[in-house]
Every structure is written in C-alpha cells, then in structure tokens.
C-alpha positions as CSV (number, residue, x, y, z in Angstrom):
1,M,-70.7,245.2,-208.6
2,R,-74.1,243.8,-207.9
3,F,-74.7,240.5,-206.0
4,G,-77.7,238.3,-207.0
5,R,-79.7,235.8,-205.0
6,F,-78.0,234.2,-202.0
7,T,-79.9,231.3,-200.6
8,P,-79.2,228.9,-197.8
9,T,-79.3,225.1,-198.5
10,L,-80.6,223.1,-195.6
11,A,-79.9,219.4,-195.2
12,V,-82.9,217.3,-194.1
13,T,-83.2,213.6,-193.3
14,D,-86.8,213.2,-194.5
15,M,-87.9,215.4,-197.4
16,V,-91.6,214.6,-197.0
17,A,-91.6,215.7,-193.3
18,A,-89.5,218.8,-194.2
19,L,-91.9,219.8,-197.0
20,R,-94.9,219.4,-194.7
21,F,-93.1,221.8,-192.2
22,Y,-92.0,224.4,-194.7
23,Q,-95.2,224.4,-196.8
24,D,-97.9,223.7,-194.2
25,I,-96.5,225.6,-191.2
26,L,-94.4,228.3,-192.8
27,G,-96.4,228.8,-196.0
28,F,-93.6,228.3,-198.5
29,E,-94.4,227.3,-202.1
30,K,-92.4,224.6,-203.9
31,M,-90.8,226.2,-207.0
32,F,-88.7,223.3,-208.2
33,E,-87.9,219.7,-207.3
34,N,-85.4,217.1,-208.5
35,G,-84.7,213.4,-208.1
36,D,-86.8,210.3,-207.9
37,P,-87.4,210.1,-205.0
38,V,-87.2,213.9,-204.6
39,S,-83.9,214.8,-203.0
40,F,-83.7,218.6,-203.8
41,V,-86.4,221.3,-203.5
42,I,-86.5,225.0,-203.9
43,L,-89.0,226.8,-201.7
44,K,-90.1,230.4,-201.9
45,R,-92.4,232.7,-199.9
46,D,-92.3,236.4,-200.8
47,A,-88.6,237.3,-201.0
48,A,-87.4,234.4,-198.8
49,E,-86.1,231.3,-200.4
50,F,-84.7,228.0,-199.0
51,H,-83.2,225.1,-200.8
52,L,-83.7,221.7,-199.1
53,T,-81.5,218.7,-199.9
54,T,-81.7,215.2,-198.5
55,D,-78.9,213.9,-196.3
56,E,-79.9,210.8,-194.4
57,N,-76.9,211.3,-192.1
58,H,-77.6,214.9,-191.3
59,Q,-77.2,216.0,-187.7
60,A,-78.2,219.5,-186.7
61,R,-75.5,221.8,-185.4
62,I,-75.8,224.5,-182.7
63,P,-75.1,227.5,-185.0
64,N,-78.1,229.1,-186.8
65,V,-78.2,228.1,-190.5
66,A,-80.2,231.0,-191.7
67,H,-81.5,234.4,-190.7
68,L,-85.0,235.3,-191.9
69,M,-86.2,238.9,-191.8
70,V,-90.0,239.4,-191.4
71,D,-92.4,242.3,-190.9
72,D,-94.2,240.6,-187.9
73,A,-91.9,238.6,-185.7
74,A,-94.4,238.5,-182.8
75,G,-97.1,237.1,-185.2
76,L,-94.8,234.4,-186.6
77,Y,-93.6,233.5,-183.1
78,A,-97.2,233.1,-181.9
79,H,-98.1,231.0,-185.0
80,L,-95.1,228.7,-184.5
81,V,-95.8,228.3,-180.8
82,R,-99.5,227.3,-181.5
83,R,-98.2,224.8,-184.1
84,G,-95.9,223.2,-181.5
85,V,-92.7,224.2,-183.3
86,H,-89.5,223.9,-181.2
87,I,-88.5,227.4,-180.1
88,V,-84.8,227.5,-179.3
89,K,-84.6,231.1,-178.1
90,P,-87.8,233.0,-177.1
91,L,-89.0,236.3,-178.6
92,R,-87.0,239.2,-177.3
93,E,-86.2,242.8,-178.2
94,E,-82.5,243.3,-178.7
95,E,-80.5,246.5,-178.2
96,Y,-79.3,246.3,-181.8
97,G,-82.7,247.1,-183.0
98,L,-84.3,243.8,-183.7
99,L,-87.2,241.8,-182.3
100,D,-86.1,238.3,-182.7
101,F,-86.3,234.6,-181.8
102,V,-84.8,231.3,-183.0
103,F,-86.8,228.2,-184.0
104,A,-85.8,224.7,-185.2
105,D,-87.2,222.8,-188.1
106,P,-87.9,219.0,-187.7
107,D,-84.3,218.2,-188.4
108,G,-83.0,220.7,-185.8
109,N,-81.8,223.3,-188.3
110,R,-81.9,226.6,-186.4
111,I,-83.4,229.6,-188.1
112,D,-83.0,233.0,-186.5
113,V,-86.0,235.3,-187.2
114,G,-85.8,239.1,-187.0
115,Q,-87.9,242.2,-187.4
116,V,-86.4,245.7,-187.4
117,T,-87.9,247.7,-184.5
C-alpha cells in the first residue's frame, strides 16, 4: 500500500496578507486558486505544499499545524528573523537528531521547522 500526497490546510483570515507572507517571505509559488474573491489557494515550493483557506473567524491554536523539513534550518531561521517573522521557539539542536525551531504566520498558525543533523 502506497500513500500519496498529504498536505496541511491552514486557515487564514486575510488571503492577501497570507499570500504575501507565504510567497514573498517563504518563496512558495501559487499553483491553484479558487473563488471570487479568492478563498482557497494551493502553494508549493520544492516538495513542500500548503493549502490556504479563508476563515474570517479563524483563531490560532497553540499546537503546531505543520512540520516542515528543510536542508538549512539555520539559514531559514536567520532569514525569518531578518524579515521580522514571529519566532515562537528559537533555533535549537534536539537530542532526537533535529535542528529545529517554530515560527508563526500572520494568522498565528505555528509551523515547526526541522533539519536532520
């Protein structure tokens, strides 16, 4: 049995602001959009993919909503700090073999970033 793509859908209150963040700061490319005004978007960068959906009543929760594996966690961390992105948990090397940190998007969705060490 083979599983296919598994992609998190993140709720956002303002699609324009969310797209600015995910495209301009994180470098994702819009692959699909739906609605008028746009209320659903598929974003992709390399093998990573996020789906964004508009929810005007969205309130961020404490648990992380996604885990993003990268090949340069320190580089991404420095980039996000320079861009003023809210860092929830600072860059740290964990005993389970990951260099990781957690950041929040403009809607407070927490994304855990990891790199195998």
